[in-house]
N, CA, C, O and the ligand as a Tripos MOL2 file, in Angstrom:
@<TRIPOS>MOLECULE
protein
  313   311    79     0     0
PROTEIN
NO_CHARGES

@<TRIPOS>ATOM
      1 N          -8.7730   38.9150   44.4370 N.3       1 MET1
      2 CA         -7.5600   38.6360   45.2100 C.3       1 MET1
      3 C          -7.0920   39.9220   45.8980 C.2       1 MET1
      4 O          -6.9760   40.9670   45.2570 O.2       1 MET1
      5 N          -6.8310   39.8410   47.1780 N.am      2 VAL2
      6 CA         -6.4240   41.0220   47.9300 C.3       2 VAL2
      7 C          -4.9790   40.8540   48.3920 C.2       2 VAL2
      8 O          -4.5670   39.7580   48.7740 O.2       2 VAL2
      9 N          -4.2280   41.9200   48.3560 N.am      3 GLY3
     10 CA         -2.8470   41.8800   48.8220 C.3       3 GLY3
     11 C          -1.9180   41.1610   47.8670 C.2       3 GLY3
     12 O          -2.2310   40.9790   46.6900 O.2       3 GLY3
     13 N          -0.7610   40.7500   48.3940 N.am      4 ARG4
     14 CA          0.2070   40.0510   47.5620 C.3       4 ARG4
     15 C           0.2700   38.5820   47.9400 C.2       4 ARG4
     16 O           0.7750   38.2520   49.0130 O.2       4 ARG4
     17 N          -0.2110   37.7150   47.1160 N.am      5 PRO5
     18 CA         -0.1220   36.2920   47.4350 C.3       5 PRO5
     19 C           1.3280   35.8220   47.3380 C.2       5 PRO5
     20 O           2.0800   36.2930   46.4830 O.2       5 PRO5
     21 N           1.7200   34.8960   48.2110 N.am      6 SER6
     22 CA          3.0960   34.4230   48.2060 C.3       6 SER6
     23 C           3.4020   33.6630   46.9230 C.2       6 SER6
     24 O           4.5140   33.7140   46.3980 O.2       6 SER6
     25 N           2.4150   32.9740   46.4430 N.am      7 LYS7
     26 CA          2.6300   32.2140   45.2230 C.3       7 LYS7
     27 C           1.6350   32.6830   44.1690 C.2       7 LYS7
     28 O           0.4190   32.5890   44.3370 O.2       7 LYS7
     29 N           2.1800   33.1750   43.1130 N.am      8 LYS8
     30 CA          1.3180   33.6710   42.0460 C.3       8 LYS8
     31 C           1.3600   32.6750   40.9060 C.2       8 LYS8
     32 O           2.4330   32.2410   40.4850 O.2       8 LYS8
     33 N           0.2200   32.3260   40.4220 N.am      9 VAL9
     34 CA          0.1940   31.3870   39.3060 C.3       9 VAL9
     35 C           0.1900   32.1700   38.0100 C.2       9 VAL9
     36 O          -0.7030   32.9750   37.7460 O.2       9 VAL9
     37 N           1.1950   31.9190   37.2230 N.am     10 PHE10
     38 CA          1.3050   32.6330   35.9600 C.3      10 PHE10
     39 C           0.6440   31.8710   34.8360 C.2      10 PHE10
     40 O           0.4020   30.6660   34.9000 O.2      10 PHE10
     41 N           0.3710   32.6320   33.8190 N.am     11 CYS11
     42 CA         -0.1610   32.0490   32.5940 C.3      11 CYS11
     43 C           0.8960   31.1290   31.9810 C.2      11 CYS11
     44 O           2.0860   31.4440   32.0090 O.2      11 CYS11
     45 N           0.4720   30.0150   31.4390 N.am     12 GLN12
     46 CA          1.4260   29.0450   30.8890 C.3      12 GLN12
     47 C           1.6630   29.1980   29.3940 C.2      12 GLN12
     48 O           2.3760   28.4070   28.7780 O.2      12 GLN12
     49 N           1.0670   30.2050   28.8380 N.am     13 ALA13
     50 CA          1.2630   30.4090   27.3980 C.3      13 ALA13
     51 C           2.6160   31.0700   27.1410 C.2      13 ALA13
     52 O           3.2380   31.6100   28.0560 O.2      13 ALA13
     53 N           3.0510   31.0210   25.9170 N.am     14 ARG14
     54 CA          4.3050   31.6560   25.5100 C.3      14 ARG14
     55 C           3.9700   32.9900   24.8520 C.2      14 ARG14
     56 O           2.9710   33.1400   24.1480 O.2      14 ARG14
     57 N           4.8370   33.9330   25.1130 N.am     15 ARG15
     58 CA          4.6390   35.2180   24.4560 C.3      15 ARG15
     59 C           5.0580   35.0960   23.0000 C.2      15 ARG15
     60 O           6.0860   34.5030   22.6750 O.2      15 ARG15
     61 N           4.2620   35.6540   22.1650 N.am     16 LYS16
     62 CA          4.4930   35.4920   20.7370 C.3      16 LYS16
     63 C           5.7600   36.2060   20.2870 C.2      16 LYS16
     64 O           6.5040   35.6930   19.4500 O.2      16 LYS16
     65 N           6.0040   37.3830   20.8400 N.am     17 TYR17
     66 CA          7.0960   38.1920   20.2990 C.3      17 TYR17
     67 C           8.4810   37.7890   20.7520 C.2      17 TYR17
     68 O           9.4510   38.0790   20.0510 O.2      17 TYR17
     69 N           8.6210   37.1220   21.9150 N.am     18 ASP18
     70 CA          9.9730   36.7070   22.3230 C.3      18 ASP18
     71 C          10.0630   35.2520   22.7860 C.2      18 ASP18
     72 O          11.1540   34.7800   23.1070 O.2      18 ASP18
     73 N           8.9500   34.5410   22.8260 N.am     19 GLY19
     74 CA          8.9850   33.1300   23.1830 C.3      19 GLY19
     75 C           9.1020   32.8560   24.6610 C.2      19 GLY19
     76 O           9.1120   31.6960   25.0720 O.2      19 GLY19
     77 N           9.1910   33.9070   25.4820 N.am     20 GLN20
     78 CA          9.2690   33.7510   26.9300 C.3      20 GLN20
     79 C           7.8720   33.4610   27.4940 C.2      20 GLN20
     80 O           6.8690   33.7960   26.8640 O.2      20 GLN20
     81 N           7.8050   32.8380   28.6810 N.am     21 PRO21
     82 CA          6.4830   32.6020   29.2480 C.3      21 PRO21
     83 C           5.7670   33.9150   29.5540 C.2      21 PRO21
     84 O           6.3910   34.9120   29.9150 O.2      21 PRO21
     85 N           4.4890   33.8920   29.4070 N.am     22 CYS22
     86 CA          3.6710   35.0590   29.6970 C.3      22 CYS22
     87 C           3.6830   35.3080   31.2020 C.2      22 CYS22
     88 O           3.5700   34.3670   31.9870 O.2      22 CYS22
     89 N           3.8210   36.5700   31.6070 N.am     23 ARG23
     90 CA          3.9220   36.8790   33.0330 C.3      23 ARG23
     91 C           2.6030   37.3490   33.6410 C.2      23 ARG23
     92 O           2.5800   37.7910   34.7890 O.2      23 ARG23
     93 N           1.5710   37.2670   32.9360 N.am     24 ALA24
     94 CA          0.2840   37.6960   33.4720 C.3      24 ALA24
     95 C          -0.3050   36.6180   34.3620 C.2      24 ALA24
     96 O           0.0290   35.4420   34.2240 O.2      24 ALA24
     97 N          -1.1670   37.0090   35.2630 N.am     25 LYS25
     98 CA         -1.7850   36.0680   36.1920 C.3      25 LYS25
     99 C          -2.7180   35.1250   35.4370 C.2      25 LYS25
    100 O          -3.5120   35.5500   34.5980 O.2      25 LYS25
    101 N          -2.6060   33.8600   35.7470 N.am     26 GLY26
    102 CA         -3.4110   32.8670   35.0460 C.3      26 GLY26
    103 C          -4.7010   32.5160   35.7610 C.2      26 GLY26
    104 O          -4.8260   32.6720   36.9750 O.2      26 GLY26
    105 N          -5.6320   32.0490   34.9980 N.am     27 ILE27
    106 CA         -6.8880   31.5220   35.5260 C.3      27 ILE27
    107 C          -6.9240   30.0480   35.1250 C.2      27 ILE27
    108 O          -6.5400   29.6990   34.0080 O.2      27 ILE27
    109 N          -7.3770   29.1950   36.0200 N.am     28 LEU28
    110 CA         -7.4150   27.7660   35.7010 C.3      28 LEU28
    111 C          -8.4530   27.5030   34.6210 C.2      28 LEU28
    112 O          -9.6320   27.8330   34.7540 O.2      28 LEU28
    113 N          -7.9690   26.9010   33.5610 N.am     29 CYS29
    114 CA         -8.8350   26.6500   32.4200 C.3      29 CYS29
    115 C          -9.4970   25.2840   32.5380 C.2      29 CYS29
    116 O          -9.1560   24.4730   33.4000 O.2      29 CYS29
    117 N         -10.4470   25.0570   31.6490 N.am     30 LYS30
    118 CA        -11.1380   23.7690   31.6250 C.3      30 LYS30
    119 C         -10.1950   22.6210   31.3100 C.2      30 LYS30
    120 O         -10.3700   21.5080   31.8040 O.2      30 LYS30
    121 N          -9.1920   22.9000   30.4840 N.am     31 ASN31
    122 CA         -8.2600   21.8410   30.0950 C.3      31 ASN31
    123 C          -7.1340   21.6440   31.1000 C.2      31 ASN31
    124 O          -6.1840   20.9140   30.8160 O.2      31 ASN31
    125 N          -7.2180   22.2810   32.2730 N.am     32 GLY32
    126 CA         -6.2340   22.0680   33.3250 C.3      32 GLY32
    127 C          -5.0250   22.9720   33.2710 C.2      32 GLY32
    128 O          -4.1520   22.8770   34.1340 O.2      32 GLY32
    129 N          -4.9450   23.8410   32.2890 N.am     33 ARG33
    130 CA         -3.8260   24.7710   32.1710 C.3      33 ARG33
    131 C          -4.1890   26.1220   32.7640 C.2      33 ARG33
    132 O          -5.3580   26.5010   32.8250 O.2      33 ARG33
    133 N          -3.1660   26.8350   33.1980 N.am     34 TRP34
    134 CA         -3.3910   28.1860   33.6980 C.3      34 TRP34
    135 C          -3.1510   29.1640   32.5680 C.2      34 TRP34
    136 O          -2.0440   29.2740   32.0410 O.2      34 TRP34
    137 N          -4.1780   29.8540   32.2150 N.am     35 ILE35
    138 CA         -4.1080   30.7610   31.0770 C.3      35 ILE35
    139 C          -4.6200   32.1330   31.5030 C.2      35 ILE35
    140 O          -5.6490   32.2380   32.1710 O.2      35 ILE35
    141 N          -3.9050   33.1710   31.1180 N.am     36 CYS36
    142 CA         -4.3550   34.5130   31.4410 C.3      36 CYS36
    143 C          -5.4500   34.9500   30.4820 C.2      36 CYS36
    144 O          -5.7390   34.2800   29.4910 O.2      36 CYS36
    145 N          -6.0480   36.0850   30.7980 N.am     37 ARG37
    146 CA         -7.1510   36.5230   29.9510 C.3      37 ARG37
    147 C          -6.7040   36.9710   28.5700 C.2      37 ARG37
    148 O          -7.4920   37.0230   27.6260 O.2      37 ARG37
    149 N          -5.4030   37.2970   28.4740 N.am     38 TYR38
    150 CA         -4.9200   37.7160   27.1670 C.3      38 TYR38
    151 C          -4.7720   36.5340   26.2190 C.2      38 TYR38
    152 O          -4.8100   36.6920   24.9990 O.2      38 TYR38
    153 N          -4.6030   35.3570   26.7910 N.am     39 HIS39
    154 CA         -4.4040   34.1820   25.9600 C.3      39 HIS39
    155 C          -5.6390   33.3010   25.8760 C.2      39 HIS39
    156 O          -5.5420   32.0890   25.6810 O.2      39 HIS39
    157 N          -6.7810   33.9150   26.0230 N.am     40 GLY40
    158 CA         -8.0270   33.1700   25.8310 C.3      40 GLY40
    159 C          -8.4680   32.4360   27.0620 C.2      40 GLY40
    160 O          -9.0560   31.3600   26.9600 O.2      40 GLY40
    161 N          -8.1950   33.0020   28.2550 N.am     41 GLY41
    162 CA         -8.5740   32.3530   29.4970 C.3      41 GLY41
    163 C         -10.0570   32.2000   29.6930 C.2      41 GLY41
    164 O         -10.5930   31.0930   29.6520 O.2      41 GLY41
    165 N         -10.7200   33.3190   29.9070 N.am     42 LYS42
    166 CA        -12.0950   33.2290   30.3450 C.3      42 LYS42
    167 C         -13.1100   33.0030   29.2250 C.2      42 LYS42
    168 O         -14.0450   32.2130   29.3570 O.2      42 LYS42
    169 N         -12.9040   33.7010   28.1460 N.am     43 SER43
    170 CA        -13.9360   33.6940   27.1190 C.3      43 SER43
    171 C         -14.0840   32.3310   26.4670 C.2      43 SER43
    172 O         -13.1000   31.7210   26.0510 O.2      43 SER43
    173 N         -15.3140   31.8610   26.3810 N.am     44 THR44
    174 CA        -15.5790   30.5960   25.7090 C.3      44 THR44
    175 C         -16.4450   30.8190   24.4900 C.2      44 THR44
    176 O         -16.9560   29.8670   23.9000 O.2      44 THR44
    177 N         -16.6120   32.0700   24.1110 N.am     45 GLY45
    178 CA        -17.4100   32.3670   22.9370 C.3      45 GLY45
    179 C         -18.8740   32.5420   23.2630 C.2      45 GLY45
    180 O         -19.2970   32.3940   24.4090 O.2      45 GLY45
    181 N         -19.6220   32.8520   22.2590 N.am     46 ALA46
    182 CA        -21.0490   33.0980   22.4440 C.3      46 ALA46
    183 C         -21.7670   31.8140   22.8280 C.2      46 ALA46
    184 O         -21.4710   30.7430   22.2990 O.2      46 ALA46
    185 N         -22.7130   31.9320   23.7530 N.am     47 LYS47
    186 CA        -23.4250   30.7450   24.2310 C.3      47 LYS47
    187 C         -24.8600   30.6790   23.7220 C.2      47 LYS47
    188 O         -25.3720   29.6100   23.3920 O.2      47 LYS47
    189 N         -25.4960   31.8460   23.6670 N.am     48 THR48
    190 CA        -26.8950   31.8390   23.2370 C.3      48 THR48
    191 C         -26.9850   31.8000   21.7170 C.2      48 THR48
    192 O         -26.0350   32.1290   21.0060 O.2      48 THR48
    193 N         -28.1220   31.4000   21.2550 N.am     49 LEU49
    194 CA        -28.3460   31.3280   19.8140 C.3      49 LEU49
    195 C         -28.2370   32.7080   19.1800 C.2      49 LEU49
    196 O         -27.7130   32.8580   18.0760 O.2      49 LEU49
    197 N         -28.7380   33.7110   19.8920 N.am     50 GLU50
    198 CA        -28.6780   35.0830   19.3780 C.3      50 GLU50
    199 C         -27.2270   35.5500   19.2650 C.2      50 GLU50
    200 O         -26.8430   36.1890   18.2860 O.2      50 GLU50
    201 N         -26.4280   35.2190   20.2820 N.am     51 GLY51
    202 CA        -25.0220   35.5940   20.2770 C.3      51 GLY51
    203 C         -24.2740   34.9360   19.1410 C.2      51 GLY51
    204 O         -23.4470   35.5590   18.4760 O.2      51 GLY51
    205 N         -24.5770   33.6590   18.9250 N.am     52 LYS52
    206 CA        -23.9170   32.9210   17.8530 C.3      52 LYS52
    207 C         -24.3290   33.4480   16.4950 C.2      52 LYS52
    208 O         -23.5260   33.5250   15.5650 O.2      52 LYS52
    209 N         -25.5760   33.8020   16.4030 N.am     53 LEU53
    210 CA        -26.0960   34.3560   15.1500 C.3      53 LEU53
    211 C         -25.3350   35.6170   14.7710 C.2      53 LEU53
    212 O         -24.9280   35.8050   13.6240 O.2      53 LEU53
    213 N         -25.1540   36.4770   15.7710 N.am     54 LYS54
    214 CA        -24.4410   37.7330   15.5810 C.3      54 LYS54
    215 C         -23.0040   37.4620   15.1360 C.2      54 LYS54
    216 O         -22.4650   38.1390   14.2610 O.2      54 LYS54
    217 N         -22.4030   36.4570   15.7620 N.am     55 GLN55
    218 CA        -21.0270   36.0870   15.4940 C.3      55 GLN55
    219 C         -20.8820   35.5210   14.0810 C.2      55 GLN55
    220 O         -19.9650   35.8890   13.3460 O.2      55 GLN55
    221 N         -21.7850   34.6350   13.7160 N.am     56 TYR56
    222 CA        -21.7320   34.0020   12.4060 C.3      56 TYR56
    223 C         -21.9650   35.0000   11.2850 C.2      56 TYR56
    224 O         -21.4160   34.8790   10.1900 O.2      56 TYR56
    225 N         -22.7990   35.9930   11.5900 N.am     57 LYS57
    226 CA        -23.1260   36.9870   10.5650 C.3      57 LYS57
    227 C         -21.9080   37.7840   10.1340 C.2      57 LYS57
    228 O         -21.8700   38.3050    9.0190 O.2      57 LYS57
    229 N         -20.9100   37.8850   11.0080 N.am     58 ASN58
    230 CA        -19.7000   38.6270   10.6820 C.3      58 ASN58
    231 C         -18.7480   37.8300    9.8060 C.2      58 ASN58
    232 O         -17.7960   38.3770    9.2500 O.2      58 ASN58
    233 N         -19.0100   36.5340    9.6850 N.am     59 LEU59
    234 CA        -18.1260   35.7040    8.8810 C.3      59 LEU59
    235 C         -18.4750   35.8270    7.4100 C.2      59 LEU59
    236 O         -19.6440   35.8940    7.0290 O.2      59 LEU59
    237 N         -17.4480   35.8540    6.6090 N.am     60 LEU60
    238 CA        -17.6200   36.0630    5.1770 C.3      60 LEU60
    239 C         -18.4800   34.9790    4.5370 C.2      60 LEU60
    240 O         -19.3240   35.2620    3.6860 O.2      60 LEU60
    241 N         -18.2540   33.7280    4.9590 N.am     61 GLN61
    242 CA        -18.9720   32.6350    4.2880 C.3      61 GLN61
    243 C         -20.4630   32.6150    4.5900 C.2      61 GLN61
    244 O         -21.2170   31.8940    3.9360 O.2      61 GLN61
    245 N         -20.9020   33.4060    5.5830 N.am     62 TYR62
    246 CA        -22.3210   33.4460    5.9080 C.3      62 TYR62
    247 C         -22.9750   34.7530    5.4890 C.2      62 TYR62
    248 O         -24.1260   35.0320    5.8260 O.2      62 TYR62
    249 N         -22.2230   35.5370    4.7530 N.am     63 LYS63
    250 CA        -22.7780   36.7950    4.2360 C.3      63 LYS63
    251 C         -23.8590   36.4880    3.2180 C.2      63 LYS63
    252 O         -23.6980   35.6050    2.3760 O.2      63 LYS63
    253 N         -24.9600   37.2190    3.2980 N.am     64 GLY64
    254 CA        -26.0280   37.0260    2.3340 C.3      64 GLY64
    255 C         -26.9910   35.9150    2.6880 C.2      64 GLY64
    256 O         -27.9830   35.6960    1.9940 O.2      64 GLY64
    257 N         -26.6930   35.2030    3.7830 N.am     65 LYS65
    258 CA        -27.6170   34.1600    4.2230 C.3      65 LYS65
    259 C         -28.6450   34.7710    5.1770 C.2      65 LYS65
    260 O         -28.3730   35.7720    5.8410 O.2      65 LYS65
    261 N         -29.7980   34.1730    5.2340 N.am     66 THR66
    262 CA        -30.8290   34.6860    6.1300 C.3      66 THR66
    263 C         -30.5940   34.1590    7.5480 C.2      66 THR66
    264 O         -29.8370   33.2100    7.7530 O.2      66 THR66
    265 N         -31.2590   34.7940    8.5240 N.am     67 ASP67
    266 CA        -31.1480   34.3660    9.9180 C.3      67 ASP67
    267 C         -31.4940   32.8930   10.0710 C.2      67 ASP67
    268 O         -30.8180   32.1520   10.7860 O.2      67 ASP67
    269 N         -32.5550   32.4810    9.3930 N.am     68 GLU68
    270 CA        -33.0110   31.0940    9.5070 C.3      68 GLU68
    271 C         -31.9520   30.1100    9.0190 C.2      68 GLU68
    272 O         -31.7210   29.0720    9.6390 O.2      68 GLU68
    273 N         -31.3200   30.4440    7.9140 N.am     69 GLU69
    274 CA        -30.2920   29.5650    7.3550 C.3      69 GLU69
    275 C         -29.1180   29.4260    8.3190 C.2      69 GLU69
    276 O         -28.6020   28.3310    8.5420 O.2      69 GLU69
    277 N         -28.7110   30.5570    8.8830 N.am     70 ILE70
    278 CA        -27.5840   30.5270    9.8090 C.3      70 ILE70
    279 C         -27.9450   29.7520   11.0700 C.2      70 ILE70
    280 O         -27.1360   28.9810   11.5870 O.2      70 ILE70
    281 N         -29.1540   29.9600   11.5590 N.am     71 LYS71
    282 CA        -29.6020   29.2330   12.7550 C.3      71 LYS71
    283 C         -29.5620   27.7270   12.5280 C.2      71 LYS71
    284 O         -29.1980   26.9570   13.4170 O.2      71 LYS71
    285 N         -29.9410   27.3260   11.3240 N.am     72 ARG72
    286 CA        -29.9170   25.9050   11.0020 C.3      72 ARG72
    287 C         -28.4800   25.3750   11.0410 C.2      72 ARG72
    288 O         -28.2230   24.2720   11.5220 O.2      72 ARG72
    289 N         -27.5610   26.1760   10.5310 N.am     73 ILE73
    290 CA        -26.1510   25.7700   10.5130 C.3      73 ILE73
    291 C         -25.6210   25.6660   11.9520 C.2      73 ILE73
    292 O         -24.8970   24.7280   12.2860 O.2      73 ILE73
    293 N         -25.9900   26.6430   12.8040 N.am     74 ILE74
    294 CA        -25.5310   26.6350   14.1890 C.3      74 ILE74
    295 C         -26.0360   25.3910   14.9070 C.2      74 ILE74
    296 O         -25.2750   24.7330   15.6160 O.2      74 ILE74
    297 N         -27.2860   25.0720   14.7320 N.am     75 ARG75
    298 CA        -27.8640   23.9080   15.4190 C.3      75 ARG75
    299 C         -27.1670   22.6190   14.9790 C.2      75 ARG75
    300 O         -26.9930   21.6900   15.7680 O.2      75 ARG75
    301 N         -26.7830   22.5820   13.7400 N.am     76 LYS76
    302 CA        -26.1340   21.3870   13.2020 C.3      76 LYS76
    303 C         -24.7790   21.1270   13.8630 C.2      76 LYS76
    304 O         -24.4470   19.9870   14.1880 O.2      76 LYS76
    305 N         -23.9900   22.2100   14.0600 N.am     77 ASP77
    306 CA        -22.6550   21.9450   14.6040 C.3      77 ASP77
    307 C         -22.5380   22.1030   16.1210 C.2      77 ASP77
    308 O         -21.4300   22.1300   16.6570 O.2      77 ASP77
    309 N         -23.6500   22.2040   16.7980 N.am     78 THR78
    310 CA        -23.5640   22.1980   18.2620 C.3      78 THR78
    311 C         -24.1980   20.9390   18.8400 C.2      78 THR78
    312 O         -24.2180   20.7620   20.0580 O.2      78 THR78
    313 ZN         -0.8490   34.7520   29.0010 Zn       79 ZN79
@<TRIPOS>BOND
     1     1     2 1
     2     2     3 1
     3     3     4 2
     4     3     5 am
     5     5     6 1
     6     6     7 1
     7     7     8 2
     8     7     9 am
     9     9    10 1
    10    10    11 1
    11    11    12 2
    12    11    13 am
    13    13    14 1
    14    14    15 1
    15    15    16 2
    16    15    17 am
    17    17    18 1
    18    18    19 1
    19    19    20 2
    20    19    21 am
    21    21    22 1
    22    22    23 1
    23    23    24 2
    24    23    25 am
    25    25    26 1
    26    26    27 1
    27    27    28 2
    28    27    29 am
    29    29    30 1
    30    30    31 1
    31    31    32 2
    32    31    33 am
    33    33    34 1
    34    34    35 1
    35    35    36 2
    36    35    37 am
    37    37    38 1
    38    38    39 1
    39    39    40 2
    40    39    41 am
    41    41    42 1
    42    42    43 1
    43    43    44 2
    44    43    45 am
    45    45    46 1
    46    46    47 1
    47    47    48 2
    48    47    49 am
    49    49    50 1
    50    50    51 1
    51    51    52 2
    52    51    53 am
    53    53    54 1
    54    54    55 1
    55    55    56 2
    56    55    57 am
    57    57    58 1
    58    58    59 1
    59    59    60 2
    60    59    61 am
    61    61    62 1
    62    62    63 1
    63    63    64 2
    64    63    65 am
    65    65    66 1
    66    66    67 1
    67    67    68 2
    68    67    69 am
    69    69    70 1
    70    70    71 1
    71    71    72 2
    72    71    73 am
    73    73    74 1
    74    74    75 1
    75    75    76 2
    76    75    77 am
    77    77    78 1
    78    78    79 1
    79    79    80 2
    80    79    81 am
    81    81    82 1
    82    82    83 1
    83    83    84 2
    84    83    85 am
    85    85    86 1
    86    86    87 1
    87    87    88 2
    88    87    89 am
    89    89    90 1
    90    90    91 1
    91    91    92 2
    92    91    93 am
    93    93    94 1
    94    94    95 1
    95    95    96 2
    96    95    97 am
    97    97    98 1
    98    98    99 1
    99    99   100 2
   100    99   101 am
   101   101   102 1
   102   102   103 1
   103   103   104 2
   104   103   105 am
   105   105   106 1
   106   106   107 1
   107   107   108 2
   108   107   109 am
   109   109   110 1
   110   110   111 1
   111   111   112 2
   112   111   113 am
   113   113   114 1
   114   114   115 1
   115   115   116 2
   116   115   117 am
   117   117   118 1
   118   118   119 1
   119   119   120 2
   120   119   121 am
   121   121   122 1
   122   122   123 1
   123   123   124 2
   124   123   125 am
   125   125   126 1
   126   126   127 1
   127   127   128 2
   128   127   129 am
   129   129   130 1
   130   130   131 1
   131   131   132 2
   132   131   133 am
   133   133   134 1
   134   134   135 1
   135   135   136 2
   136   135   137 am
   137   137   138 1
   138   138   139 1
   139   139   140 2
   140   139   141 am
   141   141   142 1
   142   142   143 1
   143   143   144 2
   144   143   145 am
   145   145   146 1
   146   146   147 1
   147   147   148 2
   148   147   149 am
   149   149   150 1
   150   150   151 1
   151   151   152 2
   152   151   153 am
   153   153   154 1
   154   154   155 1
   155   155   156 2
   156   155   157 am
   157   157   158 1
   158   158   159 1
   159   159   160 2
   160   159   161 am
   161   161   162 1
   162   162   163 1
   163   163   164 2
   164   163   165 am
   165   165   166 1
   166   166   167 1
   167   167   168 2
   168   167   169 am
   169   169   170 1
   170   170   171 1
   171   171   172 2
   172   171   173 am
   173   173   174 1
   174   174   175 1
   175   175   176 2
   176   175   177 am
   177   177   178 1
   178   178   179 1
   179   179   180 2
   180   179   181 am
   181   181   182 1
   182   182   183 1
   183   183   184 2
   184   183   185 am
   185   185   186 1
   186   186   187 1
   187   187   188 2
   188   187   189 am
   189   189   190 1
   190   190   191 1
   191   191   192 2
   192   191   193 am
   193   193   194 1
   194   194   195 1
   195   195   196 2
   196   195   197 am
   197   197   198 1
   198   198   199 1
   199   199   200 2
   200   199   201 am
   201   201   202 1
   202   202   203 1
   203   203   204 2
   204   203   205 am
   205   205   206 1
   206   206   207 1
   207   207   208 2
   208   207   209 am
   209   209   210 1
   210   210   211 1
   211   211   212 2
   212   211   213 am
   213   213   214 1
   214   214   215 1
   215   215   216 2
   216   215   217 am
   217   217   218 1
   218   218   219 1
   219   219   220 2
   220   219   221 am
   221   221   222 1
   222   222   223 1
   223   223   224 2
   224   223   225 am
   225   225   226 1
   226   226   227 1
   227   227   228 2
   228   227   229 am
   229   229   230 1
   230   230   231 1
   231   231   232 2
   232   231   233 am
   233   233   234 1
   234   234   235 1
   235   235   236 2
   236   235   237 am
   237   237   238 1
   238   238   239 1
   239   239   240 2
   240   239   241 am
   241   241   242 1
   242   242   243 1
   243   243   244 2
   244   243   245 am
   245   245   246 1
   246   246   247 1
   247   247   248 2
   248   247   249 am
   249   249   250 1
   250   250   251 1
   251   251   252 2
   252   251   253 am
   253   253   254 1
   254   254   255 1
   255   255   256 2
   256   255   257 am
   257   257   258 1
   258   258   259 1
   259   259   260 2
   260   259   261 am
   261   261   262 1
   262   262   263 1
   263   263   264 2
   264   263   265 am
   265   265   266 1
   266   266   267 1
   267   267   268 2
   268   267   269 am
   269   269   270 1
   270   270   271 1
   271   271   272 2
   272   271   273 am
   273   273   274 1
   274   274   275 1
   275   275   276 2
   276   275   277 am
   277   277   278 1
   278   278   279 1
   279   279   280 2
   280   279   281 am
   281   281   282 1
   282   282   283 1
   283   283   284 2
   284   283   285 am
   285   285   286 1
   286   286   287 1
   287   287   288 2
   288   287   289 am
   289   289   290 1
   290   290   291 1
   291   291   292 2
   292   291   293 am
   293   293   294 1
   294   294   295 1
   295   295   296 2
   296   295   297 am
   297   297   298 1
   298   298   299 1
   299   299   300 2
   300   299   301 am
   301   301   302 1
   302   302   303 1
   303   303   304 2
   304   303   305 am
   305   305   306 1
   306   306   307 1
   307   307   308 2
   308   307   309 am
   309   309   310 1
   310   310   311 1
   311   311   312 2
@<TRIPOS>SUBSTRUCTURE
     1 MET1         2 RESIDUE 1 A MET
     2 VAL2         6 RESIDUE 1 A VAL
     3 GLY3        10 RESIDUE 1 A GLY
     4 ARG4        14 RESIDUE 1 A ARG
     5 PRO5        18 RESIDUE 1 A PRO
     6 SER6        22 RESIDUE 1 A SER
     7 LYS7        26 RESIDUE 1 A LYS
     8 LYS8        30 RESIDUE 1 A LYS
     9 VAL9        34 RESIDUE 1 A VAL
    10 PHE10       38 RESIDUE 1 A PHE
    11 CYS11       42 RESIDUE 1 A CYS
    12 GLN12       46 RESIDUE 1 A GLN
    13 ALA13       50 RESIDUE 1 A ALA
    14 ARG14       54 RESIDUE 1 A ARG
    15 ARG15       58 RESIDUE 1 A ARG
    16 LYS16       62 RESIDUE 1 A LYS
    17 TYR17       66 RESIDUE 1 A TYR
    18 ASP18       70 RESIDUE 1 A ASP
    19 GLY19       74 RESIDUE 1 A GLY
    20 GLN20       78 RESIDUE 1 A GLN
    21 PRO21       82 RESIDUE 1 A PRO
    22 CYS22       86 RESIDUE 1 A CYS
    23 ARG23       90 RESIDUE 1 A ARG
    24 ALA24       94 RESIDUE 1 A ALA
    25 LYS25       98 RESIDUE 1 A LYS
    26 GLY26      102 RESIDUE 1 A GLY
    27 ILE27      106 RESIDUE 1 A ILE
    28 LEU28      110 RESIDUE 1 A LEU
    29 CYS29      114 RESIDUE 1 A CYS
    30 LYS30      118 RESIDUE 1 A LYS
    31 ASN31      122 RESIDUE 1 A ASN
    32 GLY32      126 RESIDUE 1 A GLY
    33 ARG33      130 RESIDUE 1 A ARG
    34 TRP34      134 RESIDUE 1 A TRP
    35 ILE35      138 RESIDUE 1 A ILE
    36 CYS36      142 RESIDUE 1 A CYS
    37 ARG37      146 RESIDUE 1 A ARG
    38 TYR38      150 RESIDUE 1 A TYR
    39 HIS39      154 RESIDUE 1 A HIS
    40 GLY40      158 RESIDUE 1 A GLY
    41 GLY41      162 RESIDUE 1 A GLY
    42 LYS42      166 RESIDUE 1 A LYS
    43 SER43      170 RESIDUE 1 A SER
    44 THR44      174 RESIDUE 1 A THR
    45 GLY45      178 RESIDUE 1 A GLY
    46 ALA46      182 RESIDUE 1 A ALA
    47 LYS47      186 RESIDUE 1 A LYS
    48 THR48      190 RESIDUE 1 A THR
    49 LEU49      194 RESIDUE 1 A LEU
    50 GLU50      198 RESIDUE 1 A GLU
    51 GLY51      202 RESIDUE 1 A GLY
    52 LYS52      206 RESIDUE 1 A LYS
    53 LEU53      210 RESIDUE 1 A LEU
    54 LYS54      214 RESIDUE 1 A LYS
    55 GLN55      218 RESIDUE 1 A GLN
    56 TYR56      222 RESIDUE 1 A TYR
    57 LYS57      226 RESIDUE 1 A LYS
    58 ASN58      230 RESIDUE 1 A ASN
    59 LEU59      234 RESIDUE 1 A LEU
    60 LEU60      238 RESIDUE 1 A LEU
    61 GLN61      242 RESIDUE 1 A GLN
    62 TYR62      246 RESIDUE 1 A TYR
    63 LYS63      250 RESIDUE 1 A LYS
    64 GLY64      254 RESIDUE 1 A GLY
    65 LYS65      258 RESIDUE 1 A LYS
    66 THR66      262 RESIDUE 1 A THR
    67 ASP67      266 RESIDUE 1 A ASP
    68 GLU68      270 RESIDUE 1 A GLU
    69 GLU69      274 RESIDUE 1 A GLU
    70 ILE70      278 RESIDUE 1 A ILE
    71 LYS71      282 RESIDUE 1 A LYS
    72 ARG72      286 RESIDUE 1 A ARG
    73 ILE73      290 RESIDUE 1 A ILE
    74 ILE74      294 RESIDUE 1 A ILE
    75 ARG75      298 RESIDUE 1 A ARG
    76 LYS76      302 RESIDUE 1 A LYS
    77 ASP77      306 RESIDUE 1 A ASP
    78 THR78      310 RESIDUE 1 A THR
    79 ZN79       313 GROUP 0 **** ****
C-alpha cells in the first residue's frame, strides 16, 4: 500500500489490555473478518509434514515419540 488511503480497514479484534478495538491495519481473513497480523491474521500454521513434525515435537505430549509415530498422528488429524 502506497501513500495514505482515505479509508483504512482496522483489525476487528479487541485489545486484551483495555478492551478497545485494535488499531492496527487489518488483513481480510478466511472467515470474513479483518484481522491484523498481531491477532493471527496471516499465519495459518505449518503446512508441510516436516513443518508439522517440528511443531508437534515441541509439544509436551509428543516428547519421547519417534518421528514415525508423530507423522502417523499428524496424518490422522488432517
Ligand atoms: Zn489486531
